C-alpha positions, -999 to 999 in steps of 0.1 A, spaced: 48 -180 -640 16 -160 -632 22 -165 -594 57 -153 -598 45 -123 -619 20 -112 -592 46 -116 -565 73 -96 -583 47 -70 -592 36 -66 -556 72 -63 -543 80 -37 -570 50 -16 -560 60 -21 -523 95 -7 -530 80 23 -548 58 30 -518 27 23 -539 11 4 -511 -25 0 -525 -12 -15 -558 11 -38 -537 -18 -49 -515 -39 -57 -546 -12 -78 -563 -2 -97 -531 -38 -104 -521 -46 -117 -556 -15 -140 -554 -27 -155 -520 -63 -160 -532 -54 -174 -567 -23 -195 -558 -27 -205 -521 -1 -233 -525 26 -211 -542 60 -209 -527 56 -171 -527 27 -171 -503 48 -169 -471 67 -139 -484 34 -124 -496 20 -126 -460 52 -111 -447 51 -81 -471 14 -75 -466 21 -72 -429 50 -48 -436 28 -27 -459 2 -24 -432 29 -16 -406 39 14 -427 4 27 -432 -9 49 -404 -36 34 -382 -32 -2 -396 -9 -17 -370 -36 -42 -359 -39 -55 -395 -1 -58 -397 0 -79 -365 -29 -100 -378 -9 -109 -410 22 -116 -390 1 -140 -369 -13 -157 -401 23 -161 -413 33 -178 -380 2 -200 -381 5 -213 -417 43 -211 -422 58 -215 -387 91 -229 -401 98 -203 -428 125 -177 -427 98 -150 -428 81 -164 -397 112 -158 -375 117 -124 -391 81 -115 -382 89 -116 -345 113 -87 -350 88 -65 -369 59 -75 -345 82 -64 -316 87 -30 -333 50 -26 -337 43 -35 -300 71 -11 -290 55 17 -310 22 10 -293 40 10 -259 30 -26 -253 64 -33 -239 58 -67 -224 47 -81 -258 75 -63 -275 101 -79 -251 87 -114 -258 89 -108 -296 125 -95 -296 137 -123 -273 121 -149 -297 137 -133 -327 172 -132 -311 169 -168 -300 158 -182 -334 177 -158 -357 213 -154 -343 229 -145 -377 205 -122 -394 213 -86 -403 184 -74 -380 200 -90 -349 218 -58 -338 187 -37 -342 166 -63 -323 191 -62 -294 189 -24 -294 152 -25 -292 153 -52 -265 175 -29 -244 152 1 -250 121 -21 -242 136 -33 -209 144 3 -200 108 14 -207 96 -15 -186 117 -3 -156 139 -35 -158 170 -14 -155 195 -41 -145 184 -63 -174 186 -33 -197 221 -26 -185 232 -62 -193 219 -59 -229 234 -24 -234 268 -38 -222 265 -67 -247 258 -43 -275 287 -20 -265 311 -50 -265 299 -65 -298 289 -33 -317 309 -4 -302 292 21 -325 257 6 -321 242 40 -313 250 55 -347 218 40 -362 198 48 -331 209 79 -311 180 73 -286 196 41 -275 227 60 -262 205 85 -245 185 58 -228 217 40 -218 227 71 -200 193 74 -183 195 38 -173 229 43 -156 214 74 -138 185 53 -125 209 26 -113 229 54 -95 259 49 -117 263 86 -121 298 87 -135 289 63 -163 257 83 -169 276 115 -173 300 98 -198 271 85 -219 251 117 -218 280 139 -227 288 115 -256 252 120 -268 257 158 -269 291 155 -286 280 130 -313 245 144 -318 245 181 -309 212 185 -328 193 160 -306 160 175 -295 164 163 -259 196 183 -253 179 205 -226 168 175 -207 202 158 -211 220 189 -196 196 189 -167 202 152 -161 240 157 -162 235 184 -136 215 160 -115 244 135 -117 268 161 -104 245 169 -76 241 132 -65 279 128 -68 283 157 -43 297 181 -69 272 209 -58 291 238 -75 292 221 -109 256 210 -105 244 246 -98 264 260 -126 250 235 -151 214 240 -139 218 278 -143 233 274 -178 204 251 -188 178 275 -174 195 304 -193 199 286 -226 165 268 -227 142 288 -204 108 275 -217 118 239 -223 114 208 -202 151 208 -193 149 245 -184 120 240 -161 137 210 -145 167 232 -138 145 259 -124 128 235 -101 161 221 -89 175 255 -82 144 264 -63 152 236 -38 178 259 -24 154 289 -22 134 301 8 100 285 14 79 315 3 98 318 -30 95 280 -36 57 281 -31 52 311 -54 75 297 -82 60 262 -81 25 277 -84 37 298 -113 49 268 -131 17 249 -125 -4 278 -139 18 286 -169 27 250 -179 -4 231 -170 -1 205 -198 35 195 -194 51 168 -172 69 197 -154 36 209 -141 32 176 -124 67 178 -109 60 214 -97 28 203 -81 46 174 -64 73 198 -52 47 222 -39 30 194 -19 64 183 -6 72 219 6 39 221 25 47 187 40 81 200 52 63 230 67 40 206 86 10 220 67 -3 185 60 -39 195 50 -25 217 22 -1 190 11 -31 165 9 -52 189 -11 -25 195 -37 -19 158 -40 -57 152 -43 -58 178 -72 -27 162 -88 -43 127 -88 -75 142 -105 -55 161 -131 -29 135 -139 -43 100 -131 -16 84 -152 13 105 -140 48 89 -139 50 103 -104 20 84 -93 39 61 -69 57 91 -54 24 109 -50 9 79 -32 39 76 -9 38 113 1 0 112 4 3 83 29 29 101 49 8 133 50 -24 114 60 -5 97 88 10 129 101 -24 147 101 -39 117 119 -11 120 145 -18 157 149 -55 150 156 -47 121 179 -22 142 200 -49 169 204 -75 142 213 -96 157 185 -114 125 178 -145 139 161 -123 160 138 -102 129 130 -133 109 122 -147 136 99 -113 139 82 -113 102 75 -149 103 62 -141 132 38 -109 116 25 -121 80 26 -113 73 -11 -76 81 -4 -75 59 27 -84 30 5 -50 34 -12 -31 36 20 -7 7 28 5 19 62 -15 0 89 -7 27 116 -33 50 98 -60 25 106 -48 19 141 -51 56 150 -84 58 132 -98 28 149 -86 42 183 -106 74 175 -138 55 168 -131 35 200 -127 66 221 -161 78 208 -176 44 217 -184 37 181 -173 1 184 -187 -14 152 -170 13 131 -138 9 150 -137 -28 143 -143 -22 106 -115 4 104 -91 -18 124 -98 -46 99 -86 -24 70 -51 -32 83 -56 -70 81 -33 -77 52 -9 -48 56 27 -51 67 36 -39 103 73 -30 105 78 -15 140 60 -35 167 26 -17 166 8 -48 156 5 -59 193 -14 -27 200 -37 -34 170 -43 -70 182 -51 -58 217 -74 -31 205 -94 -55 183 -96 -81 210 -107 -55 235 -135 -43 212 -147 -79 205 -147 -83 243 -168 -52 247 -192 -65 220 -195 -99 239 -178 -117 209 -156 -137 233 -144 -163 209 -131 -136 185 -116 -117 214 -99 -148 226 -82 -154 192 -67 -119 191 -55 -120 227 -39 -154 222 -22 -142 190 -8 -112 208 5 -133 237 22 -159 215 36 -136 189 47 -107 211 58 -122 245 76 -89 254 47 -66 245 36 -40 270 0 -52 263 7 -88 273 -5 -84 309 -37 -67 299 -42 -94 272 -38 -121 298 -64 -104 320 -89 -100 292 -82 -135 279 -89 -149 314 -122 -128 315 -131 -141 280 -127 -177 292 -148 -169 322 -177 -157 300 -172 -187 277 -177 -209 308 -141 -224 307 -134 -217 344 -102 -238 346 -84 -218 319 -99 -185 333 -85 -193 368 -51 -202 355 -48 -170 335 -62 -147 362 -38 -163 388 -9 -155 364 -20 -119 362 -20 -116 400 16 -130 401 30 -109 373 11 -76 374 14 -46 397 -13 -25 381 -43 -19 405 -69 -23 378 -54 -57 367 -53 -70 402 -88 -57 412 -103 -73 381 -84 -106 386 -95 -109 422 -131 -100 413 -135 -126 385 -117 -153 404 -142 -146 432 -170 -149 407 -157 -183 396 -156 -196 432 -190 -182 439 -204 -199 409 -188 -232 420 -202 -228 456 -167 -223 472 -179 -193 493 -149 -190 517 -124 -188 488 -147 -163 470 -150 -141 501 -112 -141 506 -107 -129 470 -135 -103 472 -118 -88 504 -85 -86 485 -102 -67 457 -118 -43 482 -84 -36 498 -71 -25 463 -102 -3 458 -123 4 428 -152 25 415 -186 26 432 -203 2 407 -175 -24 409 -174 -23 447 -212 -25 448 -211 -58 428 -184 -71 452 -205 -64 483 -235 -78 466 -217 -110 458 -202 -112 493 -237 -110 506 -246 -140 484 -216 -159 498 -226 -153 533 -261 -165 525 -246 -196 511 -228 -200 544 -261 -194 563 -247 -162 578 -276 -139 574 -264 -111 596 -231 -109 577 -250 -110 545 -272 -81 556 -241 -61 565 -226 -67 530 -259 -58 512 -262 -26 532 -228 -14 518 -241 -16 482 -243 19 468 -249 16 430 -286 21 420 -294 -11 401 -272 -33 423 -288 -17 453 -323 -27 441 -310 -63 437 -295 -62 472 -327 -48 486 -347 -77 472 -324 -102 489 -325 -81 521 -363 -82 521 -362 -119 515 -339 -123 546 -364 -102 566 -393 -123 555 -374 -155 563 -366 -141 597 -402 -132 604 -414 -166 592 -390 -183 616 -403 -161 645 -439 -170 636 -429 -207 637 -413 -203 671 -444 -184 685 -467 -211 670 -447 -239 687 -447 -219 720 -486 -215 719 -490 -252 711 
C-alpha cells in the first residue's frame, strides 16, 4: 500500500507539472521498495520528467537506460525507445534517433505512439540526408494515415523539401502549396514560397518562377525567403550588379545562412569571370567565418575548381615560381583537394625549377586520389623520371613498368621504355636493358630516344668487351646528332673501344674530337698514356738495335 501511495502521488504531481515533488515521490519509491511492481513505471516517469526539464536530457536518457537494463521486457522499456529517439532528435543526434525509432516501431507495432514514431523516423532520415529512405517512410505514412501532418505540420513541409531534393518538383509543389493552404500561419512561409519558385525554375517554367520570386521578395523583404528570392533574381542580372548586391547581403546579414549563400554566389561570380584569385579569397574567408556551413561541400568543390584553374593559368604562362609561391601560401587548402591534376601541375612546376625532392613529395600527394581522364600516365612517368634523376633506379623502374602495363596506348610509353631500359642498365641487368632499348629503336622515331638508345646499347657492349658492336652503335648515335657533352662521351668511349682493339691511331683520332671540358681531361689522360706507351716502345726498339 505504501509503495502504491508513493507511486500514485508521484504520477499525480507529474500530471500537475510539479516535477520536483514528483521526483521526490518516485525516487523514494525506488529506494524504499526496489522490488515493487511500480518501479519500472517509476523509472520511466522519472525519465519523462527530466526530458521535460530544460537542460536535463542527459539525466532523462540515463533513466531510460536504467529502465532498459533492469526491466528489458517491460512495456515501458519498449516505450522508452520512442522517447529516447525524440530526445536524440532534439539534440540533433540523428543517427542515434533513427536507431531508437526503428527499435520502437519493430517492437511496438500496435501502440498509439506508432504514428508519431514513424513521422519522427521520416523527419530523422530527411535530416540525415537519406532522402530515398525518407520518401519511403513518408509514402507509408500517407497511405496509412492520410492526415498524418495535422499533428505535425513540419512533417508535411519536410516531405515537400524531400521531394525537391529528389528532383520530384511537381510533387514538391503539391506538398508545399498544401502546407500554405492548411497552415497559412506557418513561420516558414517565406522560405516555402521561394522553394516553390525554385521548383518552377527547375521545371522550366521561368516566367512563373520569376513572378513568384518577385512576390516573395516584395512580401517578405527582410526574411530568409525574401533574401533567397533576391539572390535567385540576381542570377539574371549583369555581373557588376551581382557583385554589389551579394556584397551588400554579406555586410547587412552577416549572421544568417543567406550571408553564406551570398558569399558563395559572389565567389561563383568571380569564378565565372575567370578571376580565380578573388574567388579563392572569398571561399577562404567563408570557411573561416562559417566552418560548419551547410554549403561546406559546395565550397570545397568550387575551391578545388578555382585552385586548379589558377594553377593552369600559371602553368600556361610558365610562371613556375609564382605557382610554387601560390601553393606555399595556400597549402592548407591544397590538403583538402581531391583532384590529382592539381598535384600533377604543382609537381611539374617544382620539376621545372629542378627542385626534385619537393616535386616528388607533391606528386605523392596524389597517391590515393582518383584519376578519371587518363592523366595518370603522365603522373607515373613524371615520378619515374624524377626517381631516375635522383638515381633511385628501383623506384623509377616500378613507375615505368606500371605505366607500360596499365597504359599501353599512352603517349609516354616510348619514353617510359627508354628510361626503363636505362634504369636496368644502371641496375646492372644488361639483358633486360638491351631488350628494351632495342624495342625503342624499332618503335620510336624521336631523335632523342634513338640517340639515347644507341648510346646506352653501346655502353653495354663496351662494358662486355664487344668493341666492334659498340663502335657500330656509337657511329649510329653520331649520325643522329646530339649535344656537345653527349657527343664528347661517345668519342671518348669510341677511343676506349679502339684501344681495346689495339688501334691506337684510331683511338687518338677519337679522343681528339672530344670537346666537353671534363671529358676532354679524361681523354687527354688516355692520350698521354698512348704517347708514353709509344715512346716506351721506341726506346725498346732503340735498345734492341744498340745491343
